[in-house]
VOGU-3710 file (C-alpha; in Angstrom, 3 decimals, decimal comma):
1> xxxxxxxxxx> -26,419/81,398/-16,804  -26,310/77,901/-18,193  -27,369/75,317/-15,653  -25,121/72,316/-15,297  -26,171/68,845/-14,246  -25,446/67,861/-10,699  -22,505/65,497/-10,100  -24,400/63,169/-7,791  -27,422/63,006/-10,156  -25,287/62,264/-13,206
11> xxxxxxxxxx> -23,171/59,776/-11,285  -26,267/57,959/-10,077  -27,788/57,740/-13,587  -24,587/56,571/-15,224  -23,800/53,993/-12,565  -27,398/52,737/-12,628  -27,286/52,313/-16,414  -23,946/50,571/-16,153  -25,278/48,249/-13,467  -28,377/47,393/-15,530
21> xxxxxxxxxx> -26,298/46,585/-18,613  -23,749/44,684/-16,547  -26,385/42,629/-14,752  -28,176/41,848/-18,024  -24,898/40,843/-19,651  -23,757/38,783/-16,688  -27,164/37,119/-16,423  -27,073/36,201/-20,108  -23,526/34,924/-19,859  -24,377/32,997/-16,729
31> xxxxxxxxxx> -27,429/31,384/-18,328  -25,376/30,491/-21,404  -22,633/29,079/-19,217  -25,163/27,086/-17,182  -26,717/25,667/-20,342  -23,300/24,811/-21,763  -22,316/23,230/-18,481  -25,612/21,331/-18,392  -25,026/19,984/-21,902  -21,430/19,009/-21,090
41> xxxxxxxxxx> -22,424/17,513/-17,750  -25,259/15,528/-19,327  -22,925/14,152/-21,988  -20,304/13,404/-19,367  -22,938/11,751/-17,185  -23,920/9,573/-20,142  -20,307/8,688/-20,884  -19,550/8,148/-17,199  -22,666/6,011/-16,842  -21,612/3,798/-19,718
51> xxxxxxxxxx> -18,056/3,624/-18,392  -19,299/2,802/-14,875  -21,464/0,069/-16,335  -18,553/-1,416/-18,279  -16,265/-1,072/-15,275  -18,816/-2,743/-13,006  -19,097/-5,684/-15,410  -15,308/-5,961/-15,601  -14,950/-5,856/-11,800  -17,575/-8,598/-11,387
61> xxxxxxxxxx> -15,795/-10,866/-13,884  -12,341/-10,014/-12,520  -13,490/-10,893/-8,986  -14,886/-14,221/-10,208  -11,679/-15,054/-12,089  -9,588/-14,011/-9,094  -11,592/-16,463/-6,971  -11,006/-19,185/-9,573  -7,276/-18,405/-9,714  -6,968/-18,620/-5,940
71> xxxxxxxxxx> -8,677/-21,990/-5,868  -6,768/-23,236/-8,937  -3,398/-22,318/-7,478  -4,278/-24,086/-4,239  -4,952/-27,453/-5,933  -1,803/-29,212/-4,741  -2,044/-27,594/-1,306  -5,599/-28,921/-0,946  -4,469/-32,381/-2,074  -1,679/-32,350/0,525
81> xxxxxxxxxx> -3,968/-31,140/3,308  -6,678/-33,725/2,563  -4,419/-36,757/2,236  -2,420/-35,784/5,307  -5,625/-35,518/7,340  -6,744/-38,946/6,037  -3,398/-40,567/6,908  -3,479/-39,011/10,367  -6,944/-40,495/10,843  -5,789/-43,925/9,620
91> xxxxxxxxxx> -2,739/-43,763/11,862  -4,964/-42,913/14,844  -7,287/-45,852/14,019  -4,357/-48,267/13,695  -2,719/-47,016/16,879  -6,009/-47,440/18,740  -6,384/-51,026/17,446  -2,860/-51,843/18,636  -3,401/-50,132/21,987  -6,679/-51,933/22,722
101> xxxxxxxxxx> -5,451/-55,386/21,667  -5,572/-57,973/24,506  -2,232/-58,496/26,262  -0,220/-61,282/24,702  -2,165/-61,324/21,415  0,242/-62,313/18,591  1,621/-59,541/16,426  0,213/-61,161/13,269  -3,287/-61,093/14,707  -2,986/-57,428/15,707
111> xxxxxxxxxx> -1,668/-56,627/12,217  -4,641/-58,407/10,664  -7,056/-56,371/12,826  -5,370/-53,153/11,681  -5,479/-54,287/8,063  -9,188/-55,081/8,144  -10,005/-51,878/10,038  -8,444/-49,749/7,273  -9,340/-51,817/4,193  -13,015/-50,761/3,744
121> xxxxxxxxxx> -12,449/-47,018/4,306  -13,038/-44,858/1,202  -12,972/-41,082/0,760  -12,716/-38,343/-1,925  -15,898/-39,565/-3,665  -14,732/-43,167/-3,416  -11,353/-42,595/-5,068  -9,302/-42,603/-1,893  -8,054/-45,713/-0,053  -5,174/-46,680/2,274
131> xxxxxxxxxx> -2,055/-48,743/1,662  0,628/-50,010/4,048  3,966/-51,806/3,830  6,591/-52,734/6,359  10,117/-51,353/6,613  11,379/-54,184/4,413  9,109/-53,110/1,559  6,580/-55,982/1,893  3,043/-54,833/1,062  0,800/-55,291/4,118
141> xxxxxxxxxx> -2,337/-53,518/2,839  -3,443/-52,470/-0,636  -7,191/-51,830/-0,431  -7,585/-51,292/-4,196  -5,454/-54,342/-5,211  -5,442/-56,977/-2,448  -3,530/-59,358/-4,720  -0,350/-57,307/-4,100  -0,427/-57,827/-0,331  2,498/-59,911/0,912
151> xxxxxxxxxx> 4,681/-59,064/-2,100  8,038/-57,267/-2,092  7,376/-53,796/-3,546  10,919/-52,395/-3,398  11,352/-52,875/-7,141  8,075/-51,180/-8,101  8,692/-48,137/-10,305  6,541/-45,226/-11,383  5,916/-43,907/-14,892  9,229/-42,043/-14,881
161> xxxxxxxxxx> 11,344/-44,819/-13,417  11,227/-43,696/-9,771  11,320/-46,454/-7,104  8,135/-45,516/-5,315  8,182/-47,726/-2,188  11,927/-47,365/-1,737  11,670/-43,562/-1,913  8,771/-43,550/0,569  10,830/-45,693/2,983  13,694/-43,172/2,708
171> xxxxxxxxxx> 11,305/-40,333/3,665  9,967/-42,241/6,694  13,457/-43,250/7,852  14,649/-39,638/7,593  11,727/-37,793/9,180  9,033/-40,243/10,216  6,430/-38,911/7,761  6,166/-36,784/4,647  4,858/-36,157/1,123  6,020/-37,951/-2,028
181> xxxxxxxxxx> 5,280/-37,000/-5,656  5,361/-39,554/-8,444  3,730/-40,330/-11,791  1,349/-43,256/-12,100  -1,413/-44,687/-14,235  -4,864/-43,191/-13,585  -8,003/-45,305/-13,976  -10,191/-44,216/-16,876  -7,578/-41,916/-18,418  -5,034/-42,616/-21,172
191> xxxxxxxxxx> -1,321/-42,770/-20,493  0,581/-43,505/-17,301  2,183/-40,079/-16,683  -0,346/-38,606/-14,230  0,941/-36,677/-11,191  -0,013/-38,270/-7,900  0,806/-36,986/-4,402  1,117/-39,453/-1,526  1,532/-38,939/2,208  3,171/-41,661/4,341
201> xxxxxxxxxx> 3,596/-41,987/8,080  5,303/-44,660/10,164  3,321/-46,787/12,637  5,986/-47,609/15,204  3,974/-50,330/16,983  3,945/-52,595/13,887  6,962/-51,115/12,093  4,631/-50,259/9,194  4,324/-47,327/6,852  0,711/-46,202/6,324
211> xxxxxxxxxx> -0,207/-43,893/3,468  -2,638/-42,751/0,809  -2,503/-40,664/-2,344  -4,563/-38,537/-4,706  -4,299/-37,584/-8,362  -3,916/-33,840/-8,839  -6,157/-33,992/-11,922  -9,023/-35,489/-9,873  -8,751/-32,736/-7,288  -8,638/-30,077/-10,034
221> xxxxxxxxxx> -11,830/-31,532/-11,545  -13,484/-31,334/-8,129  -12,389/-27,696/-7,786  -13,797/-26,908/-11,254  -17,164/-28,404/-10,304  -17,126/-26,448/-7,054  -16,325/-23,199/-8,888  -19,138/-23,736/-11,411  -21,597/-24,329/-8,585  -20,500/-21,114/-6,881
231> xxxxxxxxxx> -20,613/-19,090/-10,129  -24,136/-20,336/-10,813  -25,290/-18,976/-7,456  -23,820/-15,494/-7,922  -26,377/-12,824/-8,951  -26,406/-9,031/-8,912  -28,949/-6,267/-9,508  -32,319/-7,707/-10,570  -31,390/-10,018/-13,432  -27,593/-10,066/-13,471
241> xxxxxxxxxx> -25,774/-13,398/-13,522  -22,409/-14,904/-14,413  -21,933/-17,288/-17,321  -19,018/-19,578/-18,157  -18,056/-21,927/-20,955  -15,282/-23,826/-22,622  -13,426/-22,601/-25,674  -15,040/-25,471/-27,636  -18,448/-23,775/-27,210  -19,871/-25,820/-24,331
251> xxxxxxxxxx> -21,756/-23,674/-21,822  -20,816/-24,549/-18,221  -22,783/-22,000/-16,176  -25,654/-19,665/-16,965  -29,050/-20,074/-18,681  -27,520/-22,193/-21,497  -25,500/-24,495/-19,209  -24,997/-27,945/-20,709  -25,510/-26,851/-24,330  -22,892/-26,437/-27,044
261> xxxxxxxxxx> -24,243/-23,450/-28,941  -21,412/-23,556/-31,487  -22,369/-27,083/-32,497  -26,142/-27,161/-32,077  -27,398/-23,601/-31,603  -28,912/-21,240/-34,185  -26,417/-19,291/-36,357  -27,083/-15,946/-34,596  -26,376/-17,435/-31,154  -23,353/-19,351/-32,443
271> xxxxxxxxxx> -21,902/-16,121/-33,856  -22,285/-14,383/-30,458  -20,638/-17,297/-28,598  -17,807/-17,330/-31,155  -17,291/-13,596/-30,584  -17,238/-14,159/-26,796  -14,645/-16,929/-27,190  -12,470/-14,844/-29,568  -12,596/-11,874/-27,170  -11,629/-14,105/-24,227
281> xxxxxxxxxx> -8,773/-15,713/-26,173  -7,467/-12,197/-26,957  -7,243/-11,412/-23,235  -10,794/-10,249/-22,505  -13,004/-7,255/-23,284  -16,503/-5,870/-23,842  -18,874/-6,762/-26,681  -22,310/-5,395/-27,552  -24,861/-7,680/-29,214  -28,564/-8,398/-29,681
291> xxxxxxxxxx> -29,841/-11,515/-27,901  -31,538/-13,803/-30,508  -35,209/-14,622/-30,017  -34,903/-18,384/-30,529  -32,612/-19,418/-27,624  -35,014/-19,071/-24,707  -33,795/-15,662/-23,483  -35,401/-12,198/-23,621  -34,499/-10,507/-26,971  -32,723/-7,366/-25,747
301> xxxxxxxxxx> -29,568/-5,465/-26,637  -26,819/-6,286/-24,151  -23,266/-5,343/-23,296  -21,114/-8,088/-21,802  -17,594/-8,409/-20,474  -15,734/-11,701/-20,902  -12,254/-12,834/-19,802  -10,286/-16,096/-20,035  -9,303/-18,745/-17,518  -6,501/-19,885/-19,810
311> xxxxxxxxxx> -5,198/-22,887/-17,889  -8,670/-24,468/-17,937  -9,605/-23,332/-21,506  -12,584/-21,489/-19,988  -14,139/-18,116/-20,443  -16,148/-16,303/-17,752  -18,392/-13,303/-18,346  -21,425/-11,285/-17,354  -23,675/-8,729/-19,047  -26,602/-6,388/-18,676
321> xxxxxxxxxx> -29,357/-4,978/-20,872  -28,517/-1,579/-22,384  -32,116/-0,303/-22,156  -31,925/-0,445/-18,345  -28,637/1,443/-18,439  -30,137/4,047/-20,784  -33,031/4,551/-18,377  -30,650/5,207/-15,503  -28,566/7,614/-17,575  -31,742/9,427/-18,752
331> xxxxxxxxxx> -32,899/9,826/-15,164  -29,560/11,396/-14,238  -29,842/13,817/-17,190  -33,386/14,835/-16,128  -32,137/15,580/-12,612  -29,415/17,783/-14,084  -31,938/19,637/-16,344  -34,271/20,406/-13,455  -31,369/21,613/-11,364  -30,292/23,958/-14,139
341> xxxxxxxxxx> -33,798/25,461/-14,484  -34,035/26,027/-10,725  -30,661/27,759/-10,684  -31,636/30,007/-13,627  -34,879/31,052/-11,890  -33,104/31,777/-8,626  -30,393/33,686/-10,439  -32,903/35,888/-12,247  -34,738/36,731/-9,017  -31,481/37,539/-7,279
351> xxxxxxxxxx> -30,400/39,761/-10,182  -33,614/41,833/-10,052  -33,426/42,260/-6,279  -29,759/43,082/-6,474  -30,399/45,724/-9,123  -32,927/47,555/-6,946  -30,699/47,430/-3,909  -27,697/48,677/-5,873  -29,594/51,623/-7,284  -30,735/52,739/-3,832
361> xxxxxxxxxx> -27,324/52,239/-2,359  -25,556/54,122/-5,132  -27,562/57,293/-4,519  -26,937/57,310/-0,765  -23,358/56,178/-0,840  -22,210/58,540/-3,558  -23,133/61,603/-1,547  -21,627/60,384/1,715  -18,417/59,105/0,196  -17,451/62,053/-1,950
371> xxxxxxxxxx> -16,385/64,459/0,781  -13,880/62,330/2,613  -12,419/60,479/-0,374  -9,976/63,191/-1,319  -8,723/63,650/2,256  -8,184/59,930/2,734  -6,461/59,606/-0,614  -4,039/62,389/0,119  -3,310/61,135/3,648  -2,675/57,538/2,502
381> xxxxxxxxxx> -0,457/58,700/-0,342  1,687/60,649/2,104  1,768/57,801/4,650  2,933/55,270/2,070  6,123/57,242/1,574  6,783/58,766/5,033  4,951/56,369/7,453  3,361/59,442/9,050  -0,090/58,872/10,685  -3,318/60,228/9,150
391> xxxxxxxxxx> -5,263/63,083/10,770  -8,344/60,990/11,668  -10,044/63,724/13,693  -10,444/65,958/10,639  -12,700/63,448/8,881  -16,485/63,823/9,081  -17,955/60,306/9,032  -17,356/57,486/11,487  -16,599/54,986/8,682  -13,800/57,111/7,347
401> xxxxxxxxxx> -12,640/57,810/10,895  -12,332/54,036/11,555  -10,518/53,578/8,266  -8,045/56,258/9,244  -7,509/54,717/12,698  -6,991/51,277/11,131  -4,567/52,760/8,656  -2,661/54,395/11,524  -2,433/51,043/13,309  -1,136/49,393/10,153
411> xxxxxxxxxx> 1,400/52,197/9,716  2,598/51,704/13,294  2,806/47,928/12,893  4,676/48,332/9,652  7,163/50,641/11,355  7,653/48,123/14,205  7,885/45,208/11,770  10,528/46,961/9,718  12,528/47,675/12,889  12,233/44,029/14,004
421> xxxxxxxxxx> 13,126/42,803/10,551  16,266/44,883/10,505  17,248/43,580/13,972  16,532/39,952/12,988  18,572/40,467/9,851  21,532/41,620/11,923  21,139/38,663/14,309  20,885/36,221/11,411  24,034/37,627/9,862  25,892/37,166/13,169
431> xxxxxxxxxx> 24,594/33,580/13,534  25,536/32,712/9,957  28,998/34,181/10,482  29,437/32,113/13,654  28,225/28,958/11,899  30,515/29,511/8,947  33,503/30,043/11,242  32,604/26,923/13,230  32,141/24,878/10,054  35,549/26,004/8,802
441> xxxxxxxxxx> 37,255/25,165/12,089  35,486/21,776/12,366  36,069/20,752/8,750  39,620/22,056/8,361  41,424/23,393/11,412  40,335/20,515/13,703  40,397/17,728/11,131  43,763/18,583/9,587  45,809/17,912/12,771  43,958/14,619/13,223
451> xxxxxxxxxx> 44,778/13,568/9,672  48,413/14,487/10,312  48,519/12,465/13,568  46,966/9,438/11,897  49,229/9,694/8,830  52,446/9,938/10,801  51,395/7,139/13,167  50,814/4,916/10,147  54,142/5,991/8,625  55,838/5,284/11,945
461> xxxxxxxxxx> 54,311/1,829/12,074  55,400/1,154/8,481  58,966/2,475/9,059  59,443/0,429/12,239  57,506/-2,605/11,045  60,286/-5,036/11,770  61,323/-3,450/15,053  58,000/-3,173/16,889  56,670/-5,864/19,115  52,953/-6,687/19,306
471> xxxxxxxxxx> 52,333/-4,370/22,239  53,812/-1,353/20,407  51,769/-2,095/17,298  48,698/-2,346/19,493  49,453/1,060/21,042  49,812/2,612/17,587  46,530/1,013/16,480  44,810/2,457/19,579  46,130/5,908/18,712  44,962/5,664/15,066
481> xxxxxxxxxx> 41,521/4,485/16,188  41,338/7,358/18,659  42,085/9,830/15,872  39,368/8,243/13,721  36,850/8,504/16,573  37,805/12,128/17,150  37,271/12,890/13,448  33,863/11,133/13,534  32,924/13,170/16,629  33,914/16,414/14,894
491> xxxxxxxxxx> 31,880/15,560/11,787  28,930/14,555/13,966  29,136/17,796/15,933  29,280/19,725/12,663  26,137/17,960/11,399  24,413/18,600/14,740  25,213/22,324/14,635  24,017/22,640/11,044  20,743/20,821/11,748  19,203/23,933/13,304
501> xxxxxxxxxx> 20,486/26,303/10,641  18,169/27,432/7,848  18,379/24,723/5,197  16,361/24,136/2,087  12,771/25,358/2,016  10,168/23,059/3,573  8,358/21,134/0,846  6,190/18,126/0,258  8,193/14,972/0,982  6,986/11,546/-0,193
511> xxxxxxxxxx> 8,406/9,403/2,631  8,230/6,196/0,561  10,399/7,802/-2,139  12,672/9,299/0,550  13,328/5,851/2,067  14,495/4,221/-1,178  17,941/5,921/-1,337  18,276/5,577/2,457  17,812/1,791/2,212  20,144/1,695/-0,815
521> xxxxxxxxxx> 22,858/3,430/1,265  22,320/0,908/4,085  22,123/-2,119/1,785  25,639/-3,258/2,666  24,936/-3,120/6,401  21,547/-4,829/5,906  23,069/-7,699/3,939  26,028/-8,012/6,317  23,645/-8,305/9,274  21,263/-10,639/7,442
531> xxxxxxxxxx> 18,478/-8,227/8,405  14,911/-8,003/7,104  13,740/-4,389/6,694  10,040/-3,853/5,939  8,411/-0,527/5,131  4,666/-0,059/5,465  2,450/2,436/3,651  4,044/5,872/3,920  2,380/9,337/3,664  3,624/12,657/2,367
541> xxxxxxxxxx> 4,829/15,142/4,997  6,125/18,708/5,065  9,842/19,060/5,700  13,399/19,241/4,420  14,213/16,013/2,530  17,930/15,848/3,354  17,391/16,258/7,118  14,491/13,766/7,224  16,607/11,259/5,279  19,349/11,665/7,911
551> xxxxxxxxxx> 16,795/10,870/10,661  15,669/7,619/9,001  19,282/6,641/8,180  20,386/7,138/11,814  17,419/5,223/13,287  17,630/2,269/10,862  21,446/2,232/11,164  21,185/2,053/14,985  18,688/-0,820/14,686  21,199/-2,735/12,547
561> xxxxxxxxxx> 24,193/-1,877/14,803  22,583/-2,893/18,088  21,004/-6,143/16,887  20,469/-9,089/19,236  23,045/-11,876/18,812  20,469/-14,659/19,261  17,809/-13,699/16,696  17,811/-12,571/13,064  17,564/-8,766/12,871  14,168/-7,399/11,881
571> xxxxxxxxxx> 13,401/-3,693/11,335  9,881/-2,382/10,648  9,123/1,189/9,516  5,456/2,221/9,840  3,273/5,326/9,987  -0,206/6,225/11,233  -2,235/9,463/11,124  -2,901/11,567/14,222  -5,428/14,295/14,938  -4,528/17,749/13,674
581> xxxxxxxxxx> -2,915/16,618/10,406  0,181/15,051/12,033  1,703/11,647/11,262  3,355/9,362/13,790  6,267/7,253/12,488  7,790/4,226/14,208  11,107/2,454/13,536  10,900/-0,834/15,457  13,599/-3,484/15,843  14,111/-6,720/17,755
591> xxxxxxxxxx> 17,557/-5,798/19,039  19,123/-5,620/22,499  16,891/-2,774/23,708  17,746/0,296/25,828  17,650/0,236/29,645  15,012/2,506/31,136  17,516/4,888/32,738  19,109/5,598/29,298  15,945/6,136/27,207  16,029/9,902/27,590
601> xxxxxxxxxx> 19,793/10,345/27,928  20,527/8,748/24,522  19,076/11,857/22,842  21,740/14,098/24,401  24,922/14,853/22,394  27,800/12,432/23,033  25,692/10,237/25,362  26,033/6,572/24,420  24,659/3,315/25,704  27,175/0,632/24,772
611> xxxxxxxxxx> 27,295/-3,018/25,693  30,478/-5,084/25,418  30,970/-6,508/21,940  29,009/-3,768/20,114  30,510/-1,115/17,871  30,341/2,318/19,505  28,799/5,264/17,663  29,676/8,955/17,948  26,850/9,810/20,331  25,549/12,436/17,890
621> xxxxxxxxxx> 23,045/10,430/15,786  20,040/10,465/18,132  20,778/14,035/19,249  20,736/15,031/15,573  17,415/13,173/15,126  15,827/15,041/18,059  17,051/18,424/16,775  15,731/17,783/13,252  12,356/16,460/14,467  11,863/19,365/16,905
631> xxxxxxxxxx> 12,872/21,821/14,184  10,042/20,367/12,078  7,593/20,858/14,968  7,529/17,194/16,039  8,489/15,054/19,027  10,634/11,921/19,367  10,820/9,292/22,094  12,066/5,739/22,666  10,128/2,668/23,801  12,129/-0,426/24,676
641> xxxxxxxxxx> 12,020/-3,759/26,458  13,670/-7,154/26,147  12,070/-7,694/22,710  13,660/-4,640/21,085  13,374/-0,878/20,677  10,827/1,344/18,911  11,752/4,932/18,038  8,554/6,996/17,683  8,413/10,516/16,251  5,846/12,867/14,736
651> xxxxxxxx> 5,920/15,109/11,672  3,392/17,546/10,202  1,431/16,266/7,219  1,296/17,987/3,844  -0,223/20,461/3,174  0,653/22,213/6,427  -2,313/22,779/8,710  -2,819/26,437/9,728
//
């Protein structure tokens, strides 16, 4: 009799061979994948390192230019602030001189004391001085040109024909003090069309006008010097610094400050500066170059970023040596290589241990599993079609016994779930039928009679137009308005009933995008009320877009409707995160507010809080808001006082938390 190999023995050998081949193949593929990933990661690290370096340089220069732009744009504001402070000081000095003058001292003597107290005062690096004239235009003080004192200045004109003293007198007569812009000659500079800002203030005790002025160009030069001093002090890393220069080649800040490399530097340095200037003129960018040996700087290869300050004909830049960047990138690559080698070694050890464990397990498990497999397979096949329980007691091993018991529990739960599903389906069909019938009645059967009543009332008013007195016309108008309100109530009730019905599937809703069409729909009401509506940073939430849009439209619409008559309407929409993945939204206004006893009742259907003189709503809006918010798993409440009302509600964030 021919002996046949045992099933368990053959199964063990074949599975073991398969496992060995599979592990060897997977290990090889894994090592190859790790090496490929290492190579790609190293290259990406190099590229990312270079990009980070370039980005860092750009951010440094952009921050410096942003600082310059802020200061440059504030030139006139700084001029106004400084000269106003100086005039206020002069006015205080003059007022003190007048106040402390001996009783009975002649006015001319007091005026002379004031004049001599202000004459020697200088400020703004010696450029600033005070002037004064009386309300008739007679110069009383001109510290820079004393020869003009005592002369009539009403006919004095600026570079563009403006009557300077006359215009200043008009400002003082109208408001007591103020700023005046005019064009005047500037010492040391060609032409007479230089913008100057003056500030004048009336001294009531002497019936004088005291003032001073400053050239905008002088203040801008001071700001430029201040910016260069600040740029020269900015450093980063070990050797990083900012440099600046003019488009004519003059270096303003950096190691070459004060030199014009284009005109006097060596050709190699001049070529680099020319490239920096051309790059800045083109809008800014990076350049790579070798620092020449003959300009007093270390001869290294550098990458720099440069950008323009166009209004000043400046360029500002910074750079760093590429060898330092290469060292950092190389260190990152070495870390990646070592990590890959460690992972390969660990993977190989795990593969060998896993192979031994699998071989031992295969032998034991194959024998134990074979006997019950067929019984379980047959029982599960039958249960899938008939939902009949398995015979767990006939199985030998505890593992298979537990599997059978678990399968029986799943079969029972499936049977119960199918029964519940069928019952829920029947209930849902009844609810949908009721909703459809209600929607039909509300939208047609109830609205049609109202339209008929309103139409025939209007026809009656038109037919009897010449026969009705004012009281009759008023009665007809009341009836038409009542029909309109009834129609609005029906539509509101319809929307309220549909709010709890299954709508569109819950999805990610970008609230900022959701609010744009809402505000567009309310634009007419916003403009009619003269309201200011501000929307803060908005998150994404989980919900039904149409229903959430209705919530925001109702809340913002109520804020516009119930605005305070004595202050401009202001509506603020904001959001903040809460624990558990929720977001809290607030719609705040500065309207008439809600009394405390109505703050909960306003969320009930057809409950209104109306004050005389305000348009009445349907009483459905806030009830609809509560139903929608609660359907989404949130809460809504009202906070209110004499300063306005804030409607606060919560919504789940996206993605939904489990």
